[in-house]
C-alpha positions in Angstrom: -40.1 -40.8 26.0 -39.3 -37.2 25.6 -36.1 -35.9 27.6 -36.6 -33.8 30.7 -36.9 -29.7 30.0 -33.4 -29.0 30.9 -32.0 -31.9 29.0 -34.0 -31.3 26.0 -32.7 -27.4 26.3 -29.2 -28.6 26.2 -29.8 -31.0 23.1 -31.2 -28.1 21.2 -28.3 -26.0 22.0 -25.6 -28.8 21.0 -27.9 -29.3 17.9 -27.8 -25.6 16.9 -24.0 -25.5 17.5 -23.6 -28.5 15.1 -25.7 -26.7 12.3 -24.3 -23.4 13.0 -20.7 -24.8 13.1 -19.6 -22.8 16.2 -18.1 -24.4 19.3 -20.5 -26.4 21.4 -19.3 -25.3 24.6 -20.8 -21.7 24.1 -24.5 -23.3 24.6 -25.9 -20.5 22.8 -29.5 -21.5 22.8 -29.2 -22.0 26.8 -28.0 -18.4 27.3 -29.8 -16.6 24.4 -32.7 -18.5 23.4 -34.4 -18.1 20.2 -37.4 -15.7 19.9 -40.0 -18.1 18.5 -43.3 -17.0 20.0 -43.2 -15.0 23.1 -40.1 -12.6 24.0 -37.4 -14.9 25.6 -36.6 -14.5 29.0 -32.8 -14.6 29.5 -31.9 -17.3 32.2 -29.7 -15.9 35.0 -26.1 -16.8 34.9 -25.0 -15.0 38.0 -26.6 -14.6 41.5 -25.1 -11.3 42.1 -25.5 -8.1 40.0 -22.0 -7.8 38.2 -20.9 -4.4 39.0 -18.2 -4.0 36.5 -15.9 -1.1 36.3 -15.9 -0.3 32.4 -12.3 -0.4 31.0 -11.6 1.6 28.2 -11.9 0.0 24.8 -10.8 1.4 21.4 -12.6 -0.3 18.8 -12.3 -0.1 15.0 -13.7 2.2 13.0 -15.8 -0.2 11.3 -17.9 -0.3 14.5 -18.7 3.4 14.7 -22.2 3.2 13.5 -23.5 0.5 15.6 -21.7 1.9 18.6 -23.3 5.4 18.0 -26.5 3.9 17.7 -26.0 2.2 21.1 -24.8 5.5 22.8 -27.9 7.2 21.9 -29.9 4.5 24.1 -27.5 4.1 26.8 -25.5 7.5 27.1 -23.1 7.3 30.1 -22.9 3.6 30.1 -20.8 3.6 27.1 -18.5 6.7 27.6 -15.5 4.1 28.0 -15.9 2.8 24.3 -14.5 4.9 21.3 -14.2 4.0 17.7 -11.1 5.6 16.2 -8.7 2.6 16.0 -7.8 2.4 12.4 -7.3 -0.9 10.4 -4.3 -2.0 8.5 -5.4 -2.7 4.9 -1.8 -2.9 3.8 0.4 -5.3 5.0 3.3 -3.1 4.8 1.8 -0.6 7.0 4.2 -0.1 10.2 1.6 1.7 12.2 1.6 -0.6 15.4 -1.7 1.2 16.7 -3.8 0.1 13.9 -5.9 -3.2 14.1 -3.6 -5.8 12.4 -4.5 -7.7 9.4 -5.7 -11.2 10.1 -2.7 -12.7 8.0 0.1 -10.8 9.9 2.6 -12.5 11.8 1.3 -13.3 15.6 4.3 -15.4 16.8 5.8 -14.2 20.1 7.6 -15.5 23.1 6.0 -15.7 26.3 6.9 -12.8 28.3 7.9 -15.1 31.1 11.0 -16.2 29.3 12.6 -13.4 28.2 13.8 -9.9 29.5 15.4 -6.7 28.4 19.0 -8.2 29.2 18.3 -11.0 26.9 17.0 -9.0 24.2 19.9 -6.7 24.5 22.1 -10.0 24.1 20.4 -11.1 21.1 20.9 -7.4 19.6 24.6 -7.2 20.2 25.0 -10.9 18.7 22.8 -10.0 15.7 24.8 -6.7 15.0 28.0 -8.6 15.3 27.2 -10.8 12.7 25.8 -7.9 10.4 29.4 -6.5 10.8 30.9 -9.9 10.0 28.9 -10.3 6.8 30.5 -7.1 5.5 33.7 -8.7 6.4 32.8 -12.0 4.8 32.0 -10.4 1.3 35.7 -11.4 0.4 34.5 -15.2 0.8 31.7 -16.2 -1.2 30.8 -19.3 1.1 30.9 -17.2 4.3 28.8 -14.5 3.0 26.0 -17.0 1.8 25.9 -18.6 5.1 25.6 -15.3 7.1 23.2 -13.8 4.3 20.8 -16.9 4.9 21.3 -16.8 8.7 20.6 -13.1 9.2 16.9 -12.9 8.4 16.3 -15.9 10.9 18.2 -14.0 13.7 16.4 -10.8 12.9 13.1 -12.8 13.6 14.4 -14.1 16.8 15.3 -10.7 18.0 11.7 -9.7 17.1 10.5 -12.4 19.5 12.7 -11.8 22.5 12.2 -8.0 22.3 10.7 -6.5 25.6 7.3 -5.8 23.7 7.3 -8.0 20.5 5.3 -7.2 17.7 3.4 -10.5 17.9 2.4 -9.7 21.2 1.4 -6.2 20.5 -0.9 -7.6 17.7 -2.4 -10.3 20.0 -3.5 -7.6 22.4 -5.2 -5.7 19.9 -6.9 -8.9 18.6 -8.3 -9.6 22.3 -9.3 -6.0 22.6 -11.3 -6.7 19.1 -13.1 -9.4 20.6 -13.9 -7.3 23.7 -15.2 -4.7 21.4 -17.4 -7.3 19.3 -18.8 -8.5 22.5 -19.7 -5.2 23.9 -21.4 -4.2 20.8 -23.4 -7.6 20.2 -24.7 -8.0 23.8 -25.6 -4.3 24.0 -27.7 -4.7 20.9 -29.3 -7.8 22.1 -30.2 -6.0 25.2 -31.7 -3.0 23.2 -33.7 -5.3 21.1 -35.1 -7.0 24.4 -35.9 -3.8 25.9 -37.4 -2.3 22.9 -39.6 -5.7 22.5 -38.2 -5.9 18.9 -38.1 -9.5 17.9 -36.5 -8.7 14.4 -33.6 -6.7 16.0 -33.1 -9.6 18.6 -32.9 -12.2 15.9 -30.7 -10.2 13.7 -28.3 -9.5 16.9 -28.2 -13.2 17.9 -27.3 -14.0 14.1 -24.6 -11.6 14.3 -23.3 -12.8 17.5 -22.8 -16.6 16.0 -20.6 -14.9 13.2 -17.6 -14.0 15.5 -18.2 -17.5 17.4 -17.6 -19.4 14.2 -14.8 -17.1 13.0 -12.6 -17.2 16.4 -13.0 -21.0 15.7 -11.5 -21.0 12.3 -7.8 -21.6 13.2 -6.8 -21.8 9.5 -8.9 -19.2 7.5 -8.6 -19.3 3.8 -9.4 -15.7 3.7 -10.4 -12.8 5.9 -11.4 -8.9 6.0 -9.0 -6.7 7.9 -10.7 -5.5 11.2 -13.6 -7.7 10.6 -12.8 -11.5 10.2 -9.8 -14.1 10.3 -8.5 -13.6 14.0 -9.2 -17.4 14.7 -5.7 -17.8 12.9 -4.2 -16.1 16.1 -5.7 -17.9 18.8 -6.1 -21.5 19.8 -9.5 -21.1 21.4 -11.8 -18.6 23.0 -14.7 -18.6 25.3 -17.4 -15.9 26.0 -19.7 -16.0 28.9 -22.6 -13.8 29.3 -23.2 -12.5 32.9 -27.1 -12.4 32.9 -28.9 -10.7 35.9 -32.5 -9.7 36.2 -32.8 -10.9 32.7 -30.4 -8.6 31.3 -26.8 -9.1 30.0 -24.9 -6.8 32.4 -21.4 -8.2 31.9 -19.3 -10.8 30.2 -16.4 -12.9 30.9 -14.0 -13.2 27.8 -11.3 -15.8 27.8 -8.7 -16.7 24.9 -5.6 -18.7 24.8 -2.8 -17.9 22.6 -0.1 -20.4 22.6 1.1 -20.6 25.2 -0.7 -18.3 27.7 -4.2 -17.2 28.3 -5.7 -13.7 28.6 -8.9 -13.0 30.5 -11.1 -10.0 31.0 -14.6 -9.1 32.7 -16.2 -6.4 30.9 -19.3 -4.3 31.4 -22.2 -4.5 29.0 -24.7 -1.5 28.3 -28.1 -2.3 29.7 -31.3 -0.5 31.0 
C-alpha cells in the first residue's frame, strides 16, 4: 500500500539525505523539491512575511563573482553584502581579519567563565614564570620543567583572554556560513524567477555541498575559505523561511562546544 503523500515526501527526503550523506534533519526535499517536470512550488514554512533587517556580511573574496551576479538582479537588496574578506592560505599569517584556515586552532573558553581580571592574573603568572625561567638556567632540571610548562601556559593565556583567537575564528566561520546561505538561497530564488531548470538544479546541488561539509567534523583535508569548517562545530541547522513561494529569510544555528550561535538573515528575492 502506498504511503500518504506527506509521508511519502518525508521518506523521499530521508532517502535523499542518506544517499547524499548530509544530515537528515535538514529534510531538503521538503523545502526545496527537485525540479523534475514542472517548476517546483516551494512550500511555505512561515505564515508571516519575514521582514528581516539585513545584517552586514563580509564574505570571502571567493564569492565575489556569484554575489556580483546576484546584485545585478536584486540591486538594493544586497547592499549589506561585500566580498572583501581575504583568506588565510598561510597557517602563519597573523591577520585576524582574514577567513581562517579550516585546520587552525578554534579552541576557546566560553565567555561566561572568564573576564578581563582573570585574563590579567593569567598574564601575570605566565610572566612571572618566564622571569623564573631565566633564573633557573643555572639548574638544568628546573629549567627543563619550566621550558616544557610555558607553552601550555601560553595556550591557557590565549584561551582566557578577553577576545580569544579561537572565538574570533569561530565568529568568522559563522559569518562564512551566513554568506554561503545568502548566496545559495539567492541563486535558487533567481533560478525560479527566471524559470531556469538547469540553474535551479545547479544551485540546489551546490547547496548540498556545505551541508555535507559542515557535517564532516574530522575532515581529512579542506580548502581555505571553501571547505573543512565542520571541524570547528558540533552541529549546524539551516531553515529556509519561505513565504509566497520565495525564500525571503533563513534561520541559521550552529553549536560550538559549549555554546550556540544563532542568526536570522534576509535573502534576496523579487
